[in-house]
Every structure is written in C-alpha cells, then in structure tokens.
C-alpha positions in Angstrom: -107.7 -108.8 35.8 -107.7 -108.8 39.5 -104.1 -109.3 40.9 -102.7 -110.0 44.3 -99.3 -110.8 45.5 -99.4 -114.4 44.5 -102.6 -114.8 42.3 -104.4 -113.2 39.2 -108.2 -113.8 38.9 -109.6 -113.9 35.5 -112.7 -115.1 33.6 -113.2 -118.9 33.1 -112.6 -119.8 29.4 -113.9 -122.9 27.5 -110.1 -123.9 27.3 -110.2 -124.3 31.0 -112.5 -127.4 30.7 -109.9 -130.1 30.7 -108.0 -128.6 33.8 -111.5 -128.5 35.6 -112.3 -131.9 34.7 -108.8 -133.1 36.0 -109.5 -131.3 39.2 -112.9 -133.0 39.7 -111.1 -136.3 39.4 -109.0 -135.4 42.5 -110.7 -137.0 45.6 -110.3 -133.9 47.7 -112.0 -131.7 45.3 -114.7 -134.1 44.2 -115.7 -134.9 47.8 -116.2 -131.3 48.7 -117.4 -129.6 45.5 -118.9 -132.2 43.2 -119.8 -135.3 45.2 -120.3 -137.5 42.1 -118.1 -138.4 38.9 -118.2 -135.8 36.2 -117.2 -136.6 32.6 -115.0 -134.4 30.6 -117.9 -133.9 28.0 -120.1 -132.6 31.0 -117.4 -130.1 31.9 -116.8 -129.0 28.4 -120.6 -128.4 27.9 -120.9 -126.5 31.2 -117.8 -124.2 30.2 -119.4 -123.6 26.6 -122.8 -122.8 28.1 -121.5 -120.9 31.1 -123.4 -117.4 31.4 -121.3 -114.5 31.3 -120.2 -113.0 34.6 -122.5 -110.5 36.2 -122.9 -108.6 39.4 -124.9 -111.4 40.9 -122.7 -114.3 39.8 -119.0 -113.6 39.4 -117.0 -116.8 38.7 -113.2 -116.5 38.2 -110.2 -118.8 37.5 -107.3 -118.4 40.0 -104.0 -118.2 38.2 -100.3 -118.3 39.8 -98.8 -115.1 39.1 -95.4 -116.7 38.8 -96.3 -119.5 36.4 -99.6 -118.3 34.8 -100.9 -121.9 35.7 -104.6 -122.2 36.6 -104.8 -123.5 40.2 -108.4 -123.0 41.2 -111.8 -121.3 41.0 -113.3 -118.5 43.2 -116.7 -116.8 43.2 -118.9 -114.2 44.6 -122.6 -115.2 44.1 -126.0 -114.1 45.1 -125.0 -110.5 45.1 -127.7 -107.8 45.0 -127.2 -104.1 45.2 -130.2 -103.7 47.7 -128.7 -106.1 50.3 -125.1 -105.3 49.7 -124.1 -109.0 50.5 -122.6 -111.9 48.3 -121.6 -115.4 49.1 -118.0 -116.5 48.6 -116.8 -120.0 47.4 -113.5 -121.1 46.5 -111.5 -124.2 45.7 -107.8 -125.0 44.9 -107.9 -127.8 42.3 -104.2 -128.1 41.9 -102.9 -129.8 45.0 -99.4 -128.5 44.5 -100.7 -125.0 45.4 -102.7 -126.0 48.6 -101.2 -124.5 51.7 -98.8 -122.0 50.0 -100.9 -118.9 50.6 -102.5 -118.8 47.2 -106.1 -119.4 48.5 -105.6 -116.5 51.2 -104.3 -114.2 48.4 -107.2 -115.1 46.0 -109.9 -114.6 48.8 -108.2 -111.2 49.7 -108.2 -110.1 46.2 -111.8 -110.9 45.5 -113.1 -109.5 48.7 -111.3 -106.3 48.1 -112.9 -106.1 44.6 -116.3 -106.9 46.1 -116.0 -104.1 48.7 -114.3 -101.5 46.4 -115.8 -102.1 43.0 -119.2 -103.8 43.6 -119.7 -101.7 46.8 -120.6 -104.7 49.0 -121.2 -104.3 52.6 -120.4 -107.9 53.5 -119.3 -111.3 52.2 -120.6 -114.6 53.8 -119.7 -118.3 53.4 -120.3 -121.7 54.5 -117.4 -124.0 55.4 -117.2 -127.5 56.7 -116.3 -127.6 60.3 -114.0 -130.3 59.6 -112.1 -128.2 57.2 -109.6 -126.5 59.4 -107.3 -125.3 56.6 -110.1 -123.4 54.9 -111.3 -122.0 58.2 -107.7 -120.8 58.9 -107.6 -119.1 55.5 -110.9 -117.3 56.0 -109.9 -116.2 59.7 -106.5 -114.7 58.4 -108.5 -112.6 55.9 -110.8 -111.3 58.6 -113.9 -113.6 58.4 -115.7 -114.1 61.8 -117.6 -117.2 62.6 -121.4 -116.4 63.1 -122.8 -119.8 63.8 -122.9 -123.5 63.2 -125.5 -125.4 61.1 -125.7 -128.9 62.7 -125.3 -132.0 60.6 -125.7 -129.9 57.4 -124.3 -132.2 54.8 -123.6 -135.9 54.4 -120.1 -137.0 53.4 -118.2 -140.4 53.7 -121.2 -142.0 55.4 -121.5 -139.4 58.2 -123.3 -136.2 58.8 -121.2 -133.0 59.3 -121.6 -129.4 60.6 -121.2 -126.3 58.5 -119.8 -123.1 60.0 -121.2 -119.8 58.8 -118.7 -117.0 58.5 -118.9 -113.4 57.4 -116.7 -110.4 56.7 -117.7 -106.8 56.6 -116.0 -104.2 54.3 -114.0 -102.5 57.1 -112.7 -105.9 58.5 -110.8 -107.1 55.5 -107.1 -107.7 56.6 -104.2 -106.7 54.3 
C-alpha cells in the first residue's frame, strides 16, 4: 500500500461498488466525472470486470488513514516506459473530505510512487479552468500550468476551457 500523512492508496475492490455508486449520485462528482446517471448494477459490473492494475493503468482507492474510510479514486493512466509520462486523474467522492488536504496528500503520494517506482519523468493532467480548488491542489504539489484548451468540454449548458498542467520528477513538493 502507498501511504501518505493523511491517506492510504490501495487497489479498488468489488466491495467498493456501493460506495462508488453513491459518489456518482453526488452532483459535484457526477457533473465532472460521469455526466449521466449510473446505476448500482452498472458500477458493480464495472468493478467485477475491472482489469488488474498495470504499469499503463493504475487506478487506486483513496482511504483516510485515520478512519480507513474510502474517500475517492486516483489514477495514473497512459504510462509507457518509452515516454516516461503518465496522466493523473483524481476525485474525492466523499464531500466530507474535500478541502481537508486529503486530495493534496493523495496526489503527492501517487506522484512520488510514479517517479520513484515507475521511473516516470513527468505526470500531466487536464483540469477545468473553473475548478479553482483542484488547480490550487495541483499547484501546491508542484504542477505547472502549460496551456489552455479553449472551450474543451460542455457542462451546464456552457462550453468551458481546460487547463493543461504537468509535473516533472524533480519538481514534486514535499
């Protein structure tokens, strides 16, 4: 397991399906991550059929170290040894844990693993320009804004920009 100051990262289990389905019902999560209603049966099926974690697709559950409660999902995907890069994504499904440093801790832990164990050179991500909280988290960890993709996604009847950010191995903040 990967452990930080506030979080532990572990493999997703089929038993996490009900928690994931509950998170997808949260308007904050569903509007950013899913975009459409998802049934418990669909989530259970996805969890059962989910491929094992690999170098190219590492998807982990974020747990609170203090309570052991699942609070979100974090992933490094698209990693290839030849390029040395992977894409980061994260969401905190449990609203109680948003804004308490858990996301920052989980991002730092997974990036440290990516750099130290996977020997990645860099991690990149896309974040909604309007998501100031997430952008703040990424900046605290050391991510640098590289550019903007104009009107990249449609949400709530409007088009929104995406911000491209990246972090090189030597830039990870402690």
